[in-house]
KEVOTI-978527 format. One record per atom (N, C-alpha, C, O): x negated, y negated, z negated; residue in one letter. Coordinates in steps of 0.2 Angstrom, whole numbers, plus 5000, padded with zeros to 4 digits. Layout:
BEGIN
XYZA...
END
This chain:
BEGIN
499150764845X499450744851X499450804856X498950834857X500050814858X500150874863X499850854870X499750794871X499750904874X499450894881X499950854885X499750804888X500650864883X501150824887X501050744885X501150704889X500950734878X500850664876X500250634879X500250574881X499750674880X499050654883X499150634890X498950584892X499550674894X499650664901X500050604902X499950554906X500550594897X501050534898X500650474896X500750424899X500150474892X499750414890X499350394896X499250334897X499050444899X498650434905X499050404911X498850354914X499650424912X500050394917X500250324915X500250284919X500450314909X500550244907X499950194908X500050144910X499350224906X498850174907X498650164914X498550104916X498750214919X498650204926X499250154928X499150114933X499850164926X500350114928X500250044926X500350004930X499950034921X499749964919X499149944923X499249884926X498649984925X498149964929X498449944936X498149894940X498949984939X499149974945X499549904946X499649884952X499749874941X500049814941X499549754942X499849694944X498949764942X498449714944X498349724951X498149774954X498449664955X498449664962X498249594964X498149554960X498249584971X498049514974X498549464971X498349404970X499149484971X499649434968X499649424961X499949374958X499449474957X499449474950X498749494947X498649544945X498249454949X497549464946X497449474939X496949504936X497849434935X497849434928X498549444925X499049434928X498549474919X499149484915X499049464908X498549474905X499649444905X499649434898X499949494895X500249534898X499749504888X500049564885X500849564885X501149614886X501049504884X501849494884X502149514891X502649544891X501749484896X502049504903X502049574905X502449604908X501449604903X501349684904X501949714900X502149764903X502049694894X502549734890X503249724894X503649774894X503349664896X504049654899X504149694906X504649724907X503549694910X503649724916X503649804916X503949834920X503249824911X503149894910X503749934907X503949984908X504049894903X504649914899X504449964893X504849994889X503749964891X503450004886X503449964879X503549894880X503449994874X503449954867X502849914867X502249934870X502849854864X502249814863X501649854860X501149844862X501849894855X501249924852X500949974856X500349984856X501350004861X501050054866X500550014871X500050034872X500849964873X500449924878X499749894875X499249894878X499849874869X499249844865X498749904864X498149894865X498949964862X498550024861X498150044868X497550054868X498550044873X498250064880X497750014882X497250024885X497949944882X497549894884X496849894880X496349884883X496949904874X496349904870X495849964872X495249954872X496150024873X495750084876X495450064882X494850074883X495850034887X495550014893X494949964893X494449964896X495049924888X494549864887X493949904884X493349884886X493949944880X493349984877X492950014882X492350024882X493350044888X493050074893X492850034899X492550054904X492949964898X492749914903X493149914909X492949884914X493749944909X494249944914X494649884915X494849864920X494749844909X495049784909X494649744904X494249764900X494649674905X494249624901X494649564899X495049544903X494549544893X494949484891X494649424894X494049414893X495049384897X494849324899X495149264896X495049204898X495449274891X495749224887X496249254881X496349314881X496449214877X496949244872X497549284875X497949254878X497549344874X498049384876X498149394884X498649414886X497649374887X497649384895X497049424897X496449414895X497249464902X496749514904X496649524912X497149504916X496049544914X495949554921X495549624922X495349644917X495549644928X495149704929X494449694927X494149644929X494149744924X493449744921X492949774926X493049804931X492349764924X491749784927X491649854928X491249884932X492049894924X491949964924X492149994930X491950054932X492549964934X492749984941X492249984946X492250014952X491649944945X491149924950X490849994952X490750004958X490650034948X490350094949X490850144954X490550164959X491450144952X491950184956X492050154963X492150184968X492050084963X492150054969X491550064974X491750074980X490950074972X490450084976X490450154979X490350174985X490650204974X490750274976X491250284981X491250324986X491850244980X492350254985X492250224992X492350254997X491850174992X491650144998X491150195002X491250195008X490750224999X490350275002X490750335005X490550365010X491250365001X491550425003X492150405008X492350455011X492350345008X492950335012X492850295018X493250255021X492150305021X491950275027X492450295033X492550355034X492650245037X493050265043X492650275048X492150245050X492750335052X492350355057X492350315063X492850275064X491850305067X491850265073X492450285078X492650235081X492650345079X493150355084X493850325081X494250295085X493950325075X494550295072X494550215073X495050185075X493950185071X493850115072X493950095080X494250045081X493750135084X493750125091X494550125093X494750085097X494850175091X495650175092X495950115089X496350085093X495750085083X496050025081X495849965085X496249925086X495249965087X495049905091X495449905098X495549855100X495549965101X495949965107X496649945106X496949905110X496949955100X497649935098X497649865098X498049825100X497149835094X497149765093X497049725100X497349675101X496649755104X496449715111X497149725115X497249675119X497449785115X498049795119X498549755117X498949725122X498749745111X499249705109X499149635107X499549585107X498449615106X498249555103X498349535096X498149485093X498749585093X498849575086X498349615081X498049665083X498249595075X497849625070X498049695068X498649705067X497649745069X497849815067X497549835060X496949815059X497949865056X497749885049X497849955048X498349985051X497449985044X497550055042X497650055035X497250035031X498250085033X498450085026X498550155023X498650195027X498350155017X498550225013X498950205007X498950145005X499250255004X499650244998X499250254992X498950314992X499250214987X498950224981X499450204976X499550144974X499750254973X500350244968X500850204971X501150224975X501050144968X501550104970X501350054975X501750004976X500750054978X500450004982X500250034988X500150104989X500149994993X499750014999X499149975000X499149914999X498650015001X497949975002X497749975009X497750025012X497449915011X497149915017X496449945018X496049915014X496449995021X495750035022X495350005027X494650015026X495549985033X495149965038X495549915042X496149915042X495249875046X495549825050X495149805057X494549815057X495549795062X495249765068X495649705070X496249705071X495349645070X495649585071X495949575078X495649595083X496549545078X496849535085X496449475089X495949445086X496649475095X496249425100X496549365100X496349315103X497149355097X497549295098X497349245092X497149265087X497349175094X497149125089X497549125083X497249125077X498149135083X498549135077X498649205075X499049245078X498449225069X498449295067X498749295060X498749245056X498949355058X499149375051X498649425049X498649485051X498149405044X497649445042X497749465035X497849425031X497649525033X497649555027X496949575025X496649615029X496649555020X495949575018X495949645017X496349675013X495349675019X495249745018X495149755011X494749725007X495449815008X495449825001X496049794997X496149814991X496449755000X496949724997X497549774995X497649824999X497849764989X498349814987X499049774988X499049724985X499449794992X500049764993X500649804991X500649864990X501249774989X501749804986X502049854991X502149844997X502349914988X502549964993X503349954994X503649994998X503649904991X504349894993X504449854999X505049855001X503949825002X504049785008X503549805014X503049825013X503749795020X503349795026X503449865029X503649915027X503249865036X503349925040X502949975038X503150035038X502249965036X501850015034X502050055027X501950115027X502350015023X502650045017X503150095018X503150145015X503650075023X504150125024X503850185027X504050245026X503350185032X503050235035X502650285029X502750345029X502350255025X501950285020X502450325015X502350385013X503050295014X503550325010X503950385013X504350425010X503750395020X504050455023X503650515022X503850575024X503150515019X502750575017X503150625014X503450605008X503250685016X503850725014X503850735006X504350735003X503250745003X503350764995X503450704991X503650714985X503350644994X503250584989X503950574985X503950574979X504550574989X505150554985X505450624982X505850624978X505150684984X505350744981X505050744974X505350774970X504450724974X504050734967X504350674963X504350684957X504450614965X504650564961X505350534964X505250484968X505850564963X506550544966X506750464964X507050434968X506450444958X506650374956X506150324959X506250264957X505650344963X505250294965X505550234969X505350174968X506050244973X506350194977X506650144972X506650084973X507050174967X507350124962X506750084958X506850024956X506250114957X505650084953X505350024957X505249974955X505350044964X505049994968X505549934969X505349874970X506149944969X506749894970X506649854964X506849794965X506549874958X506449834952X505849784953X505849734949X505349804956X504749754957X504849704963X504549654963X505349714967X505449674973X505949614971X506249614966X505849564975X506349504974X507049524974X507249574978X507449504969X508049524968X508549514974X508649464977X508849574977X509249574982X509849624981X509649684979X510449604982X510949654981X510849714986X510749714992X510849774982X510849834986X510149854989X510049894994X509649824986X508949834989X508749904989X508449924994X508849944983X508650014983X508950054989X508650094992X509650044989X509950074995X509750065002X509650105006X509549995003X509349975009X508650005011X508450025016X508250005006X507550035006X507550105008X507150135012X507950145004X508050215005X508250225013X508050275016X508750185015X509050195022X508450185027X508450215032X508050135025X507550115030X506950165030X506750175036X506850195025X506350255025X506650315029X506250345032X507250325028X507550385031X507550365039X507350415043X507650305041X507650285048X506950295051X506850315056X506450275047X505750275049X505550345050X505150365055X505750395046X505550465046X505850495053X505550535056X506550475054X506850495060X506550475067X506550505072X506350405066X506150375073X505350385074X505150385080X505050395068X504250405069X503950335069X503350335071X504250285067X503950215067X504450175062X504950185061X504150115061X504550065057X504349995059X503849985061X504849955059X504749885060X505049835054X505549855051X504649785053X504849735048X504849665050X504349655054X505249625047X505249555049X505349515042X505849525039X504849475040X504849435034X505049465028X505349435023X504849525027X505049565020X504549545015X504849525009X503949545016X503449525011X503249445011X503149415006X503249425017X503049355018X503449325024X503449355030X503749275023X504149245028X503749225034X503249195034X504049245040X503749225046X503249275049X502949265054X503149335045X502649385047X503049445048X503549465045X502849485054X503249545056X502649595057X502049585057X502949655057X502449715058X502849775061X503449785061X502349815064X502549885067X502149935065X501449925065X502349995062X501850045059X502150115062X502750125063X501650155062X501750225063X501350275059X500850245056X501550335057X501250375053X500650405056X500650425062X500150415052X499550455054X499550525049X499550515043X499650575053X499750645049X499150685050X498750685054X499150735045X498650785045X498950845048X499550845049X498550895049X498850955052X499450995048X499851025052X499450985042X500051015038X500650965038X501150985034X500650905041X501250865042X501250815037X501650765037X500750815032X500750755027X500550695030X500150685035X500850635028X500750565030X500150545026X500250535020X499550535029X498950515025X498850445026X498450415022X499150415031X499050345032X499550315037X499950345039X499550245037X499950215042X499550165046X499150125043X499650165052X499250125057X499750065059X500350085061X499650005058X500049955059X499749895062X499149875062X500149855066X499949785068X500449735065X501049745063X500149675064X500549625060X500349555064X499849545066X500849515064X500749445066X501349405065X501849425062X501349345068X501949295068X502549325070X502549355076X503149315067X503749345069X503949325076X504249365080X503749265078X503949235085X503649285090X503949285096X503149315089X502849355094X503149425094X503049465099X503449445089X503749515088X504549515090X504949525087X504549485097X505249475099X505549545102X505149595103X506149545104X506449605107X506149625113X506149685114X505849585117X505549605123X504849635122X504649665127X504549615117X503849635116X503849695111X503449735112X504349705107X504349765102X504249825105X503849875103X504649845111X504549915114X503849925115X503549985114X503449885118X502749895120X502349895114X501849935114X502449855109X502149865102X502149935099X501749965097X502849955099X502950025096X502550075100X502250115097X502550075106X502250125110X501450125109X501150175108X501150065109X500450055107X500250085101X499750115100X500650065095X500550085089X500550165088X500150195085X501150195091X501150265091X500650295095X500350355092X500450275100X499850305104X499250295100X498850345100X499150245096X498550235092X498550295086X498050325085X499150305083X499150355078X499050425081X498650455078X499250435087X499150495090X498350505091X498050565090X498050455094X497350455095X496950465089X496450505089X497150435083X496750445077X496850515074X496350545072X497450545075X497550615073X497150665077X496950715075X497050645084X496650685088X495950685086X495550735088X495750635083X495050635081X494850685075X494250705074X495450715072X495350755066X495250725060X495150755055X495350655060X495250615053X495850645049X496450645051X495650665043X496150695038X496450645033X496850665029X496150585033X496350535028X496150545021X495750595019X496450505017X496250505010X496850495005X496850504999X497450485008X498050475004X498450525002X498850514997X498450585005X498850645003X498450694999X497950715001X498750714993X498350764989X498750834990X498550884987X
END
């Protein structure tokens, strides 16, 4: 096997692992084969290898879930990715100021992961569990994360790949690409009901000194509260929070 073949196998194995998320905690071999587009024999070989290393576990005939092998890495990740008190304070101020729940997201492959949260003060909230991996094809935070300059340069087909994972809509890839371009130009993004009907969000990029987008700070809540008269103040608050986080010197974990 050449080095290129080895690297390709690693990418394929990681692509399979990334398909396990909150919405798809388990997969059958048949479904993984159909979703990945890989030959059945390749999927079987990769899954068998991952199972041997404890990264996936069989929970029934031909059905798999994430395995205990990740527990050690999860503990290490929690220790190294601790969010500093000044960043948490900025998020808490955003949640108090807007009343909406504030979330800090990073991009991991084709997903966005909620790294930290400050719950809103209003009784009706839209809450995403910390650690949740959400699809990158929808939501204001996703658009912001996709504005990281090298992302689409390194993988020009990413938008099309994300579109294939999204609910079928005519022209989805074209619309997503336009939304990312708009978010890059405006410095923020707004979404309404893209991933979940009745939920809206506003997000802004958190950059490090070299301009890389390392995270997205976002607020989310019921669409009824994200009205035209409230959105300007929401955008201002979110962008101010992003500036505050950047001023703390937090360099994030999402950009390499």
